[in-house]
C-alpha positions in Angstrom: 177.2 46.5 -43.1 179.2 49.1 -40.7 182.8 50.1 -41.9 184.1 48.5 -39.1 182.3 45.7 -39.1 184.6 43.5 -41.3 187.7 44.0 -39.0 185.8 43.8 -35.6 184.4 40.3 -36.6 187.9 39.1 -37.2 189.2 40.2 -33.6 185.9 38.6 -32.4 186.5 35.3 -34.1 190.4 35.8 -32.5 191.8 36.4 -35.5 194.9 38.0 -35.5 194.9 41.3 -38.3 198.2 42.9 -36.6 196.0 45.8 -35.2 197.8 45.3 -31.8 201.1 45.2 -33.6 203.5 48.1 -33.0 205.9 48.8 -36.7 209.3 49.1 -35.2 210.3 50.3 -38.4 208.7 53.8 -37.8 210.4 56.6 -35.9 209.6 57.1 -32.5 207.4 60.1 -31.6 210.0 62.1 -30.2 211.6 62.5 -34.0 208.1 62.9 -35.5 209.1 66.4 -36.5 212.6 65.3 -38.2 209.9 64.1 -40.8 208.1 66.9 -43.4 204.5 66.2 -43.5 204.1 64.5 -46.7 206.8 61.9 -45.6 204.7 61.3 -42.6 201.5 61.0 -44.2 202.6 58.2 -46.7 204.4 56.4 -43.4 200.9 56.7 -41.5 198.8 55.7 -44.7 200.9 52.9 -45.6 200.4 52.0 -41.6 196.5 52.1 -41.8 196.9 50.5 -45.1 198.1 47.3 -43.6 195.8 47.1 -40.4 198.8 48.8 -38.2 196.6 51.3 -36.6 198.6 51.9 -33.3 201.8 52.5 -35.5 199.5 54.9 -38.1 198.5 57.1 -34.9 201.2 59.2 -33.6 202.1 60.1 -37.2 198.4 61.2 -38.1 198.2 63.1 -34.7 201.3 64.9 -35.2 200.0 66.5 -38.2 196.6 67.2 -37.1 198.7 69.0 -34.5 200.3 71.3 -36.9 197.0 71.6 -39.1 194.1 70.8 -37.1 192.0 71.7 -40.7 193.5 68.1 -42.2 190.0 67.0 -41.9 191.4 63.7 -44.2 193.7 63.2 -41.0 191.1 63.5 -38.4 188.8 61.2 -40.5 191.6 58.9 -40.8 192.4 58.9 -37.0 188.7 58.2 -36.3 188.8 55.3 -38.1 192.1 53.6 -36.9 190.8 54.2 -33.5 187.5 52.2 -34.0 189.4 49.7 -35.4 190.9 49.5 -32.7 187.9 49.9 -30.8 188.7 52.9 -28.6 185.5 54.4 -28.8 186.6 57.9 -26.8 189.3 58.7 -28.9 186.8 58.1 -32.4 184.0 59.6 -30.9 186.1 63.0 -30.7 187.7 62.9 -34.0 184.6 62.1 -35.9 182.9 65.2 -33.8 185.8 67.2 -35.8 185.0 66.0 -38.8 181.3 66.3 -38.2 181.3 69.9 -37.1 183.5 71.1 -40.2 180.5 70.8 -42.6 182.8 68.8 -45.6 180.5 67.0 -47.7 183.9 64.9 -48.1 183.1 62.1 -45.4 179.1 61.8 -45.4 178.8 59.2 -43.9 181.1 60.8 -40.9 178.0 61.5 -38.8 176.9 57.9 -39.1 179.8 57.0 -37.4 180.3 59.3 -35.1 176.3 58.5 -33.9 177.6 55.0 -33.3 181.0 56.0 -31.4 178.5 58.2 -29.4 176.1 54.8 -28.5 179.3 52.9 -28.0 179.9 54.9 -25.4 176.1 55.2 -23.8 175.4 58.3 -24.8 172.3 57.3 -26.0 170.2 60.8 -26.3 173.1 62.4 -28.1 173.7 59.5 -30.3 169.9 59.5 -31.4 170.0 63.3 -32.7 172.7 62.8 -34.6 171.0 59.2 -36.5 167.8 61.1 -36.8 170.0 64.3 -38.4 172.0 61.9 -40.6 168.8 60.0 -41.6 166.8 63.2 -42.7 170.1 64.5 -44.6 171.9 61.3 -45.8 171.5 60.7 -49.7 174.1 58.3 -51.0 173.2 55.5 -53.5 173.6 53.5 -50.4 170.8 55.6 -48.8 168.2 52.9 -48.7 170.6 50.6 -45.8 171.9 53.5 -43.9 168.6 54.8 -43.0 167.2 51.5 -42.5 170.4 51.2 -39.9 169.8 54.8 -38.5 166.0 53.3 -38.0 167.0 50.4 -36.1 170.1 52.5 -34.1 167.5 55.0 -33.1 165.0 52.5 -31.7 167.8 51.0 -29.8 168.9 54.6 -28.0 165.1 54.6 -27.1 165.4 50.9 -26.2 168.7 51.2 -24.2 167.9 54.3 -22.4 164.7 52.6 -20.9 166.4 49.4 -20.0 169.1 51.0 -18.2 166.5 52.3 -15.7 165.4 48.8 -15.5 167.9 46.1 -14.9 168.3 42.6 -14.1 169.4 40.8 -11.0 172.4 40.1 -12.3 176.1 40.3 -10.9 178.9 40.6 -13.3 182.7 39.9 -12.7 185.5 39.6 -14.6 187.3 36.3 -14.1 190.7 38.1 -13.2 194.2 38.2 -14.7 194.9 34.8 -14.0 192.4 33.8 -17.2 191.9 37.4 -18.9 195.4 39.2 -20.1 195.8 42.4 -21.8 194.6 41.0 -24.9 191.8 39.0 -26.3 190.2 35.9 -24.3 187.6 34.5 -26.1 185.1 31.9 -26.6 184.8 29.7 -23.5 183.2 26.5 -23.0 182.7 24.6 -20.1 183.7 20.6 -19.6 182.4 21.1 -16.3 181.6 23.7 -13.5 185.1 23.5 -12.6 186.9 23.2 -15.9 187.0 26.3 -18.5 188.0 26.1 -21.7 189.1 29.6 -23.5 190.9 30.9 -26.2 193.8 33.6 -25.8 196.4 35.4 -27.1 198.4 36.0 -23.6 200.5 39.0 -23.3 200.5 41.8 -20.5 202.8 44.1 -22.8 202.5 44.8 -26.6 203.8 42.5 -29.1 206.4 44.0 -31.1 206.9 43.1 -34.8 208.5 44.7 -37.9 206.7 42.7 -40.2 203.4 40.7 -41.2 205.4 37.5 -41.6 206.8 37.8 -38.1 203.1 38.8 -37.1 202.1 35.7 -38.6 203.9 33.8 -35.3 202.0 35.1 -33.1 198.7 32.8 -32.4 195.5 32.7 -30.5 195.6 28.8 -28.7 193.2 26.8 -26.9 193.5 27.0 -23.2 191.8 24.9 -19.8 191.7 26.1 -16.5 190.5 24.5 -13.5 188.5 26.1 -10.5 189.4 25.0 -7.2 188.2 26.8 -3.6 186.4 29.0 -6.0 189.7 30.0 -7.5 191.3 29.9 -10.7 194.4 27.8 -11.2 197.2 28.6 -13.8 195.7 27.8 -17.8 197.6 25.3 -19.5 197.0 25.1 -23.7 196.2 22.3 -25.3 198.4 19.4 -27.0 200.0 20.6 -30.7 197.4 18.0 -32.3 195.0 21.0 -31.6 197.5 24.4 -31.2 199.9 24.8 -33.5 201.9 28.1 -34.5 200.5 28.0 -38.2 196.7 28.5 -37.5 195.1 30.7 -35.2 193.2 27.8 -33.0 190.2 29.2 -30.7 185.8 28.4 -30.3 186.4 24.9 -29.0 183.2 22.8 -27.8 182.1 19.4 -27.3 179.5 16.9 -29.3 176.8 15.9 -26.9 178.3 13.0 -25.8 181.3 14.7 -25.1 183.4 12.4 -27.5 184.2 14.5 -30.4 185.6 18.0 -29.8 185.4 20.7 -32.3 187.2 24.0 -33.0 188.4 26.6 -35.5 191.8 27.1 -37.4 192.1 30.6 -38.9 194.6 32.3 -41.3 195.4 35.5 -43.2 195.2 34.9 -46.5 195.5 37.5 -49.0 194.9 40.0 -46.4 191.8 38.2 -45.2 191.2 36.1 -42.3 189.8 32.3 -43.6 188.1 30.2 -40.9 187.7 26.5 -41.0 186.1 24.1 -38.4 187.9 20.7 -37.5 187.2 17.9 -35.4 189.1 15.7 -33.0 188.3 12.4 -31.0 188.0 13.1 -27.2 188.3 10.5 -24.2 188.8 10.9 -20.5 190.4 14.3 -21.2 192.3 13.5 -24.5 192.3 15.2 -27.4 193.0 12.9 -30.8 194.5 14.1 -34.1 192.1 17.0 -35.8 190.9 16.4 -38.9 189.2 19.3 -41.5 185.3 19.0 -41.8 184.0 18.0 -45.1 183.2 20.7 -47.8 179.5 20.7 -46.4 180.6 22.7 -43.7 183.9 24.7 -44.9 184.4 26.2 -48.1 187.6 27.2 -49.8 186.2 30.7 -50.6 184.4 31.4 -47.3 184.7 31.3 -43.7 183.1 28.5 -41.2 183.9 29.5 -37.6 182.7 29.4 -33.8 181.1 25.7 -33.7 178.4 24.6 -31.7 176.6 21.6 -30.8 172.9 21.4 -30.4 169.5 20.4 -31.4 167.1 21.2 -34.7 163.5 21.0 -34.4 163.1 17.4 -35.2 165.6 16.8 -31.9 168.6 15.7 -34.2 172.0 16.5 -33.2 172.9 19.5 -35.4 176.4 21.7 -35.3 175.8 25.4 -35.3 178.2 27.7 -36.8 178.7 31.2 -38.6 179.7 31.6 -41.9 179.9 34.4 -44.4 179.2 31.9 -47.2 176.4 33.2 -49.8 172.8 32.4 -49.4 172.9 34.3 -46.4 171.2 37.2 -45.0 174.1 39.2 -45.0 177.4 39.5 -43.2 178.4 36.5 -40.8 175.1 34.6 -40.4 174.4 31.7 -38.0 173.7 28.2 -39.8 173.4 24.5 -38.5 174.1 21.1 -40.3 172.7 18.0 -39.0 175.2 15.3 -38.1 174.8 11.8 -40.1 175.4 8.5 -38.2 178.8 7.8 -40.3 180.3 11.3 -38.7 179.5 13.5 -42.0 176.9 16.2 -42.5 174.1 17.1 -44.3 173.8 20.2 -46.3 173.6 23.4 -43.7 170.3 25.2 -43.5 170.3 29.0 -42.3 168.8 29.3 -39.6 166.3 32.0 -41.1 165.4 35.8 -41.1 164.3 36.1 -37.4 167.7 35.2 -36.3 170.0 36.2 -39.1 170.2 40.1 -40.5 171.7 42.1 -42.4 174.7 42.6 -40.5 177.0 40.5 -38.8 175.1 37.5 -36.3 177.4 34.9 -34.6 178.7 33.2 -31.4 175.6 30.7 -31.6 175.0 28.8 -28.2 172.6 26.0 -28.2 171.3 25.3 -24.9 171.0 21.4 -24.6 168.3 21.7 -21.8 166.2 24.0 -22.8 166.3 23.7 -26.3 167.0 27.8 -26.5 169.6 29.3 -29.0 171.8 32.7 -27.9 173.6 34.4 -30.0 175.2 37.7 -30.7 173.7 40.4 -33.4 174.7 44.1 -34.5 171.6 43.7 -36.5 168.5 43.3 -34.0 167.8 46.3 -31.7 170.1 46.5 -29.1 172.7 48.4 -26.6 175.3 48.9 -29.4 177.5 46.9 -31.0 177.1 43.2 -30.3 174.1 42.5 -28.0 173.6 39.0 -26.5 170.1 37.8 -27.2 167.9 34.2 -27.3 165.6 32.3 -29.2 163.2 29.3 -29.3 162.3 27.1 -32.3 158.7 27.1 -33.6 158.5 24.2 -35.9 160.8 25.2 -38.7 161.0 28.6 -37.7 162.7 31.1 -34.6 160.2 33.0 -32.7 161.2 36.4 -32.7 164.6 36.9 -30.6 164.7 38.7 -26.8 167.6 40.7 -26.2 169.2 39.7 -22.8 168.8 43.5 -21.4 171.5 45.2 -19.0 173.7 44.3 -17.5 174.5 41.7 -19.5 174.7 43.9 -22.4 176.7 47.2 -22.8 176.8 49.8 -24.9 179.7 48.0 -26.3 180.3 44.1 -27.6 178.9 41.2 -25.6 179.1 38.0 -27.1 180.0 34.2 -26.7 177.2 33.7 -23.7 177.2 30.4 -22.2 175.4 28.3 -19.7 176.4 26.6 -16.2 175.9 22.7 -16.8 174.9 22.8 -13.1 171.6 24.6 -12.7 169.5 23.0 -10.0 169.1 26.0 -8.0 166.8 27.2 -10.9 169.0 30.2 -11.9 170.9 30.5 -15.2 174.3 31.4 -14.8 177.0 31.2 -17.3 180.0 33.5 -18.7 180.2 36.1 -21.5 182.9 37.8 -23.4 182.8 41.9 -23.4 185.2 44.9 -24.0 183.2 46.7 -21.9 185.1 49.0 -19.5 186.7 47.0 -16.9 188.2 44.4 -18.7 192.2 44.2 -18.8 193.6 46.2 -21.2 196.6 47.8 -22.7 195.2 50.7 -24.4 191.6 52.5 -24.1 189.2 50.7 -21.7 187.4 49.3 -24.4 189.8 48.1 -25.9 190.1 44.3 -25.8 187.8 41.4 -24.4 187.7 39.3 -21.3 185.6 36.6 -20.4 183.2 37.5 -17.4 180.6 35.7 -14.7 177.3 36.6 -14.4 175.3 35.0 -11.6 171.9 35.9 -11.1 170.9 37.8 -7.6 169.0 35.0 -5.2 166.5 36.5 -3.3 166.9 36.7 0.3 166.3 33.4 2.1 164.5 33.7 5.1 164.0 30.6 7.8 162.9 30.5 11.3 163.7 28.0 14.0 163.6 27.0 17.7 162.9 24.8 20.7 159.5 24.1 22.1 160.2 24.2 26.6 157.7 24.1 29.2 156.8 27.3 30.8 159.4 27.7 33.9 161.4 24.9 33.6 164.5 26.4 34.4 166.5 23.2 32.9 165.2 24.2 29.6 164.6 20.8 28.4 163.1 20.5 25.1 159.2 18.9 24.5 160.3 15.9 23.0 156.9 15.3 20.1 155.6 18.6 20.1 153.5 19.6 17.2 154.7 22.8 15.9 152.3 25.0 12.9 153.3 27.9 11.0 150.4 30.0 9.2 150.6 33.1 7.9 149.3 35.9 9.4 146.4 36.7 6.8 146.2 32.9 6.1 145.3 29.1 7.1 146.1 26.1 7.4 144.5 25.5 3.6 146.8 28.2 2.3 149.9 27.0 0.7 152.2 29.4 3.5 151.0 26.5 5.8 153.9 24.3 6.9 153.6 21.8 10.5 156.1 19.3 12.0 156.8 17.5 15.3 160.2 17.7 17.1 162.3 15.0 17.3 164.9 14.1 19.6 165.2 17.3 21.4 165.5 19.4 18.2 165.0 22.5 17.0 161.8 22.9 14.8 163.0 24.4 11.5 160.4 26.1 8.2 161.5 28.5 5.5 159.7 31.6 5.2 158.6 33.8 2.5 159.8 37.5 2.1 157.4 40.3 3.6 155.4 38.5 5.0 154.3 38.3 9.0 153.7 34.5 10.5 152.0 33.1 13.6 154.0 30.4 15.3 151.8 27.5 17.4 153.0 24.7 19.5 151.3 21.9 21.3 151.3 18.4 22.7 148.7 16.2 25.1 149.0 17.6 28.5 150.3 20.9 27.8 148.1 24.5 26.7 149.1 25.5 23.4 151.9 28.6 23.1 152.4 30.8 20.7 154.9 33.2 18.8 155.5 35.2 15.9 157.8 36.2 13.2 158.1 38.6 10.3 160.5 39.1 7.4 159.2 42.4 6.4 162.2 44.8 6.0 164.8 42.7 6.2 167.1 42.4 2.9 169.7 39.9 3.6 169.1 36.1 4.1 168.6 34.5 8.3 167.6 32.7 10.2 165.2 33.3 13.1 165.2 32.3 16.3 161.5 31.9 18.4 161.4 29.5 21.3 157.6 28.7 22.1 157.0 28.1 25.7 153.9 25.8 26.8 152.5 25.4 30.0 151.4 21.8 31.4 147.8 21.5 32.5 147.2 21.0 35.5 144.1 19.9 37.5 142.2 22.8 40.0 145.3 25.5 39.2 143.8 28.5 38.6 144.8 30.3 35.3 143.9 34.3 35.4 142.1 35.8 31.9 143.9 39.3 31.2 141.5 42.2 30.4 138.1 41.0 30.9 136.1 44.0 32.3 132.5 44.4 33.4 130.2 47.9 32.9 130.5 48.9 37.1 128.7 47.2 39.6 127.3 45.0 36.9 127.5 41.5 35.2 127.7 42.8 32.0 130.7 42.1 29.6 132.0 44.8 28.0 132.9 44.5 24.7 137.0 44.6 24.8 136.4 41.7 27.0 135.2 39.4 24.5 138.4 39.9 22.3 140.6 38.4 25.5 138.2 35.5 25.9 139.3 34.3 22.0 142.3 32.7 23.7 140.2 30.4 25.9 138.1 30.0 23.2 141.0 28.4 20.9 142.0 26.5 24.4 138.7 24.9 24.9 138.3 24.1 20.9 141.6 22.7 20.8 141.3 20.3 23.8 137.8 19.8 23.7 137.8 17.2 26.3 138.3 19.1 29.3 135.6 20.7 31.8 136.0 24.1 33.2 135.2 26.4 36.0 134.8 29.8 35.0 135.7 31.6 38.4 134.7 35.4 39.1 136.7 37.4 42.3 135.8 40.5 44.1 137.5 43.4 46.5 135.9 43.8 49.8 133.8 46.7 48.8 130.0 46.0 49.6 128.4 43.4 51.6 129.7 39.6 51.3 126.4 38.3 50.2 126.6 40.7 47.6 130.2 40.1 46.0 129.2 36.3 46.0 126.3 37.6 43.8 127.8 40.0 41.6 131.0 37.8 40.9 128.5 34.1 40.0 126.6 36.6 37.7 129.5 37.8 36.1 130.6 34.2 36.3 127.6 33.6 34.0 128.4 36.6 31.7 131.4 34.7 30.7 130.0 30.9 30.5 127.0 32.3 28.8 129.6 34.0 26.0 131.2 30.8 25.9 128.1 28.6 25.1 126.9 31.9 22.6 130.6 31.1 20.6 129.5 27.1 20.3 131.0 25.8 23.4 128.5 22.9 25.2 126.8 23.7 28.2 128.4 20.1 30.1 131.5 21.5 29.9 131.2 24.6 31.6 130.5 25.5 35.6 130.1 28.8 36.6 130.9 30.0 39.9 131.0 33.0 42.1 133.9 33.5 44.9 132.9 36.8 45.8 135.5 38.2 48.2 136.7 35.5 49.6 139.9 34.6 47.9 141.9 37.6 47.6 145.3 37.8 46.0 146.5 41.2 47.7 145.8 43.4 50.6 142.1 45.1 50.0 143.8 47.9 52.7 147.2 48.9 53.8 148.4 48.3 57.5 147.8 51.4 58.3 144.0 51.3 57.2 144.1 53.2 54.0 142.7 51.9 50.1 144.8 50.0 48.0 143.8 50.4 44.8 146.2 48.4 43.1 145.9 45.5 45.7 141.6 45.7 45.1 142.5 45.6 41.1 144.4 42.1 41.2 141.2 40.8 43.5 139.2 41.4 40.5 139.4 38.7 38.4 138.4 36.5 36.5 139.7 33.0 36.1 139.4 29.6 35.0 140.8 26.2 36.0 140.3 22.5 34.3 137.9 20.4 36.9 137.7 17.1 34.5 137.0 15.4 31.3 134.2 14.4 29.7 135.3 10.8 29.5 135.8 10.5 32.9 140.0 9.0 32.3 142.0 12.3 33.9 145.0 13.1 31.2 145.4 16.3 33.3 148.0 16.5 35.7 146.5 16.4 39.2 
């Protein structure tokens, strides 16, 4: 186990060991020069051995400033800063010891590498772990070389994962919830009510003795959220909190009729915890009683209770304990809850979850039957990482690291999920001492509660009205059928959507990212209208607007077909004309009861008879193409009008040629002249 592990676990359990208390019986920094080195060293060692790590630092630093070669003091400063989670300062002092090359501290390089990793310097940390593994020859080398290999793998893993962070937004809950000391163990009563543990203070707590220190205890609080803002926390009643024990790690039974939590106290310089339970009824907490000896043992700690299920579906209590029979350090255990609210003998969750290091803060998601926990013993980013696993029979699958940015180079734990996840996203809360926490000392000294939310991919939609083309009042057409089709798909694709407009309302369709769509609007008595939209390149959610315009079907009204071309002085359709005729084909297929006349027109060049004959042949060419494309002959009539129906003058008033006018006159048109069944639904 890492040298700092035991103390760190105490902190994570909200066990107050005194490392944040400033010992007032020691002299101020300005008066240190009044003391001889031997006296200062005695005072510093006394503070260090009493876990008053802040209290010892000024004395050690004054000695090291006068005697830079005092590697004992440098090592003490390194360990003191490690214990108060000031990883940058710890790295600095461990480097002094390692560079000195002294054999007195053979594990200093391992500790130095650990601090480098905690500071996110993965490449350099890997180098130091490799060097340590090659050189270390202690009696416990098997353990430390195995640990070094895991840390090396963790450095490689972290470097790789930092390049592919998960799409998660992380936010500190702010100073309404978090203080400069520790906030831990969040649990949701509902999605707007948070229960958590805290020793709230925004200044260093000054005490003179350990006895006085014991009067400062961690308590359990609740806070409610109104309009996305957390309100001031309130402490739970005295039957849960008192001034004798640290109260923390609250959780509820599945039916929310019972509340479990842990109480901890310092017994002979060792923090001991036990799990308690009380009735819970509509926000009211009953009297707390300690759980039986199946869960709590006099000589070991049991803490961090969480309710879940075992592989048989039985309701069980998960908890962390350093009791015998585990894999090492704190392990995660579970005990089945019997009908009389007693417990069967606890079962260790097994080697896939528990390691030789500390495995703590279990959270069982009742909805997905997934166990989340934090561990120092699996490959990870540094410190405690958050993992998840599911049961396969009696065994658990190999845990999965939750990745960056949920996990960081420091400690990340107490992971929980929201109750309401109906949108499909697993958002929630966790605890971390990462940079950005509210602190009194170093940027990583203290744990805060954080909110995490998965980045929602942008949501796109399109909406619009269907209007009659040319209607200046822009009155929407009711009962129009609107279809949305992926540009590269068809009506059979999953992306196809359709709906009728109702009561002059807009149509509305959802769209996929990076996609292109065609929109069509139709209604009996109208030609179809088309539109297009695209989400390509769009990064933010948006609702696009596309209005569709439909032409009324009017009998004997001529509609010009654009881009219809023939070879000069011939009736042969040019290839580019066939693409333009596809729209006419779509119209005829959609309105398969209509009879249309294809009319061709020329300018005035050539004789009247010649132009009439040329236009007739050109109209026949279009009709023939339509017949070859599947339109029945009985629905088509070819009519050549020659130069008889000009749309513009072929010559200017002065007798000069008018090319633009001639171009307008050389045209192909279609008009509706009837219906196959004789029931004229078209507008006359």
